[in-house]
C-alpha positions as CSV (number, residue, x, y, z in Angstrom):
1,X,0.0,0.0,0.0
2,X,2.9,2.3,0.8
3,X,4.5,1.7,-2.6
4,X,1.2,2.1,-4.3
5,X,0.6,5.4,-2.5
6,X,4.0,6.8,-3.6
7,X,3.3,5.8,-7.2
8,X,-0.1,7.5,-7.0
9,X,1.4,10.7,-5.6
10,X,4.0,10.8,-8.3
11,X,1.3,10.3,-11.0
12,X,-0.8,13.1,-9.5
13,X,2.2,15.5,-9.5
14,X,3.1,14.8,-13.1
15,X,-0.6,15.0,-14.1
16,X,-1.0,18.4,-12.4
17,X,2.1,19.7,-14.2
18,X,0.6,18.8,-17.6
19,X,-2.9,20.2,-16.8
20,X,-1.4,23.7,-16.1
21,X,-1.8,26.2,-18.9
22,X,0.3,29.1,-20.1
23,X,-2.6,31.5,-19.3
24,X,-2.5,30.8,-15.5
25,X,-0.7,33.7,-13.9
26,X,2.0,34.4,-16.6
27,X,5.3,35.6,-15.2
28,X,6.8,38.5,-17.1
29,X,10.6,38.2,-17.3
30,X,13.4,39.8,-19.3
31,X,16.3,38.0,-17.8
32,X,20.1,38.6,-17.4
33,X,22.9,38.0,-19.9
34,X,23.8,34.4,-20.3
35,X,26.3,32.2,-22.1
36,X,25.6,29.2,-24.2
37,X,28.2,27.2,-26.2
38,X,30.7,30.0,-25.8
39,X,28.4,32.8,-27.0
40,X,26.8,35.6,-24.9
41,X,23.2,36.5,-25.3
42,X,21.7,39.8,-23.9
43,X,17.9,39.7,-23.2
44,X,16.3,43.1,-23.6
45,X,13.1,44.8,-24.3
46,X,13.1,45.8,-28.0
47,X,9.9,46.9,-29.5
48,X,11.8,47.6,-32.8
49,X,12.6,43.9,-33.3
50,X,12.1,42.6,-36.8
51,X,14.3,39.7,-38.1
52,X,14.6,37.3,-40.9
53,X,16.2,33.9,-40.5
54,X,15.6,30.2,-39.9
55,X,12.8,28.8,-37.7
56,X,12.7,25.3,-36.2
57,X,10.1,23.6,-33.9
58,X,10.0,21.6,-30.7
59,X,7.4,19.5,-29.0
60,X,7.2,15.9,-27.7
61,X,10.3,16.0,-25.5
62,X,9.3,19.2,-23.7
63,X,5.6,18.8,-23.5
64,X,4.4,19.4,-19.9
65,X,7.7,20.8,-18.7
66,X,8.4,24.3,-17.5
67,X,9.5,27.0,-19.9
68,X,12.2,29.6,-19.1
69,X,9.6,31.9,-17.4
70,X,8.0,29.2,-15.3
71,X,5.0,28.5,-17.5
72,X,4.0,24.9,-18.6
73,X,4.9,24.1,-22.2
74,X,2.0,22.7,-24.3
75,X,3.1,21.6,-27.8
76,X,-0.5,22.0,-28.9
77,X,-0.6,25.7,-28.2
78,X,0.9,28.4,-30.4
79,X,4.1,29.4,-28.5
80,X,7.8,29.9,-29.2
81,X,11.3,30.2,-27.8
82,X,13.5,33.1,-28.5
83,X,17.1,33.9,-27.3
84,X,16.6,37.6,-26.2
85,X,13.0,38.8,-26.3
86,X,11.1,39.3,-23.0
87,X,8.8,36.5,-21.8
88,X,6.1,36.7,-22.6
89,X,6.2,38.7,-25.8
90,X,3.8,38.5,-28.8
91,X,5.3,38.2,-32.3
92,X,4.1,37.8,-35.8
93,X,5.8,35.0,-37.8
94,X,5.7,34.8,-41.6
95,X,6.8,31.7,-43.4
96,X,8.7,33.3,-46.4
97,X,8.6,30.0,-48.2
98,X,4.9,29.7,-48.5
99,X,3.4,33.0,-47.4
100,X,1.6,31.6,-44.3
101,X,1.3,34.0,-41.3
102,X,0.7,33.6,-37.6
103,X,-0.3,36.9,-36.0
104,X,-0.3,36.0,-32.3
105,X,2.7,33.8,-31.3
106,X,3.5,33.9,-27.6
107,X,7.2,33.8,-26.7
108,X,7.6,32.1,-23.3
109,X,10.9,30.2,-23.5
110,X,14.6,30.5,-24.4
111,X,16.3,29.1,-27.5
112,X,17.0,27.9,-30.1
113,X,20.8,27.5,-29.8
114,X,21.4,25.3,-32.9
115,X,23.1,26.9,-35.9
116,X,21.8,30.3,-36.9
117,X,18.1,29.7,-36.1
118,X,16.3,32.7,-34.8
119,X,13.1,31.2,-33.3
120,X,11.9,27.7,-32.1
121,X,8.2,27.3,-32.5
122,X,5.8,24.8,-30.9
123,X,4.6,21.8,-32.8
124,X,1.2,23.5,-33.3
125,X,2.7,26.7,-34.6
126,X,4.9,24.7,-37.1
127,X,1.8,22.9,-38.3
128,X,-0.1,26.2,-38.8
129,X,2.9,27.6,-40.7
130,X,3.2,24.5,-42.9
131,X,6.7,23.4,-42.1
132,X,6.4,20.7,-39.5
133,X,7.5,17.9,-41.9
134,X,10.4,19.8,-43.2
135,X,11.6,20.7,-39.7
136,X,12.8,24.2,-40.6
137,X,11.7,27.2,-42.6
138,X,12.8,30.6,-43.6
139,X,10.7,33.1,-41.7
140,X,10.3,36.8,-40.7
141,X,9.7,37.5,-37.0
142,X,8.2,40.8,-35.9
143,X,7.4,41.9,-32.4
144,X,3.9,43.3,-31.8
145,X,4.4,46.2,-29.5
146,X,0.9,46.9,-28.2
147,X,0.2,43.2,-27.5
148,X,3.6,42.7,-25.8
149,X,3.4,45.8,-23.6
150,X,0.3,44.6,-21.8
151,X,2.3,42.0,-19.9
152,X,4.4,44.8,-18.3
153,X,1.1,46.2,-17.0
154,X,0.0,42.8,-15.8
155,X,3.3,42.3,-14.0
156,X,2.9,45.6,-12.1
157,X,-0.6,44.7,-11.0
158,X,0.2,41.2,-9.8
159,X,1.0,40.7,-6.1
160,X,3.8,38.1,-6.6
161,X,7.4,39.2,-6.9
162,X,9.1,38.7,-10.2
163,X,12.2,40.1,-12.0
164,X,11.6,43.8,-12.8
165,X,12.0,44.9,-16.4
166,X,13.0,48.2,-17.9
167,X,11.4,49.1,-21.2
168,X,14.8,50.2,-22.6
169,X,17.5,48.7,-24.7
170,X,20.4,47.2,-22.7
171,X,23.9,48.6,-23.4
172,X,26.0,45.4,-23.4
173,X,29.3,47.1,-22.7
174,X,30.7,50.4,-21.7
175,X,33.0,51.6,-24.5
176,X,35.5,54.3,-24.2
177,X,34.8,57.2,-26.6
178,X,37.9,57.5,-28.8
179,X,36.2,57.8,-32.1
180,X,36.1,60.8,-34.5
181,X,32.6,62.1,-35.0
182,X,33.2,62.4,-38.8
183,X,33.4,58.7,-39.4
184,X,29.6,57.9,-39.8
185,X,29.4,56.1,-43.2
186,X,26.3,56.7,-45.2
187,X,24.5,53.6,-46.7
188,X,24.5,53.1,-50.4
189,X,21.6,52.2,-52.6
190,X,21.2,48.6,-53.6
191,X,18.7,46.1,-55.0
192,X,16.8,43.6,-52.9
193,X,16.6,40.0,-54.0
194,X,13.6,39.6,-56.3
195,X,13.5,35.8,-56.2
196,X,11.1,35.9,-53.2
197,X,8.0,38.0,-53.8
198,X,7.6,38.7,-50.1
199,X,10.9,40.5,-50.1
200,X,10.2,42.6,-53.2
201,X,10.8,46.3,-52.7
202,X,12.2,45.7,-49.2
203,X,15.6,46.6,-47.9
204,X,17.6,43.9,-46.0
205,X,19.6,45.4,-43.1
206,X,21.8,43.9,-40.4
207,X,21.5,45.6,-37.0
208,X,24.6,45.0,-34.9
209,X,23.7,47.0,-31.8
210,X,21.6,49.9,-30.4
211,X,22.7,52.4,-27.8
212,X,21.3,55.4,-25.9
213,X,24.8,57.0,-25.9
214,X,25.9,58.0,-29.4
215,X,29.6,57.7,-28.4
216,X,29.2,53.9,-27.9
217,X,27.6,53.7,-31.4
218,X,30.4,55.6,-33.0
219,X,33.0,53.4,-31.3
220,X,31.3,50.3,-32.6
221,X,31.2,51.9,-36.1
222,X,35.0,52.2,-35.9
223,X,35.3,48.5,-35.2
224,X,33.1,47.6,-38.1
225,X,34.8,49.7,-40.7
226,X,35.2,46.7,-43.1
227,X,31.4,46.3,-43.2
228,X,30.7,50.0,-44.0
229,X,28.4,50.2,-41.0
230,X,26.3,53.4,-40.3
231,X,24.3,54.9,-37.5
232,X,20.5,55.1,-37.7
233,X,19.1,57.5,-35.1
234,X,15.4,57.2,-34.0
235,X,13.4,58.8,-31.2
236,X,11.8,56.2,-29.0
237,X,10.4,56.3,-25.5
238,X,11.2,60.0,-25.0
239,X,14.8,59.6,-26.0
240,X,17.1,59.0,-29.0
241,X,18.3,55.5,-29.8
242,X,21.4,55.1,-32.0
243,X,21.3,51.9,-34.0
244,X,24.4,50.5,-35.7
245,X,23.4,48.9,-39.0
246,X,24.9,47.4,-42.1
247,X,23.3,47.5,-45.6
248,X,21.2,47.5,-47.6
249,X,22.2,44.0,-48.7
250,X,21.4,42.6,-52.1
251,X,19.9,39.2,-51.1
252,X,19.1,37.0,-48.1
253,X,21.9,34.5,-48.7
254,X,24.5,37.3,-48.6
255,X,22.9,38.8,-45.6
256,X,23.0,35.5,-43.7
257,X,26.6,35.0,-44.6
258,X,27.5,38.4,-43.3
259,X,25.5,37.8,-40.1
260,X,27.4,34.6,-39.6
261,X,30.7,36.4,-40.0
262,X,29.6,39.0,-37.4
263,X,28.6,36.1,-35.0
264,X,32.0,34.6,-35.4
265,X,33.6,37.9,-34.5
266,X,31.5,38.0,-31.3
267,X,28.6,40.2,-32.3
268,X,26.0,37.7,-31.3
269,X,23.2,40.2,-31.1
270,X,23.4,40.9,-34.8
271,X,20.1,40.3,-36.6
272,X,18.3,41.0,-39.9
273,X,15.7,43.6,-40.3
274,X,13.5,44.8,-43.2
275,X,12.6,48.4,-43.9
């Protein structure tokens, strides 16, 4: 009877874990920098996020287990894992290979860390986007600002304690200002790859970093002289943000090759954007 009771208790605990849903008291979390396979990743609030890359999917081996922000992963719900976006965030995912779109994908986990993949979708999400059998697909991932911001408000209203989040871009490193102000390189005109209709009339850009201090952006420009990087200044959240970018780039393959080179040089936050 004692052994039977223990087995029954274990069964009930596991069952309860699987019954839980991602909608029950979501925990808002940005997270601290972390290192995986020798590369550093810097979680940050970034409502300007818009990236093109490879998506994969995960499911059976993680079904019923906790995600990085403490929710219970359900492979039959439309969720995703991302390396740096806050959890939860809401993103729009477009399959660039077939045109299918998911407008409300909930990011509640960390990953993927295989190759140059930018997002890991749940089994259900992969089914909806039509690439479950192939395993991977070329996608565009865009954060939905209004839908994502609501979780900051929810966090402030909840009584439980969780990690606070600043709605600002994280400066990853304090850089000494030893750069001449005249070195900002202007971008040149180029032609976007016309082989994919979804990318027609769009510019492909690689964003290497973003700073609230223009001196840090200028110093990074000096280090990226071989890439002809430039500074894009925007006014966000009542202050200027200085984004270090490369491009426009002629096609997606060339852009991915350049992004890989940047990753190898240690610029692991580099990502593709469209404008």
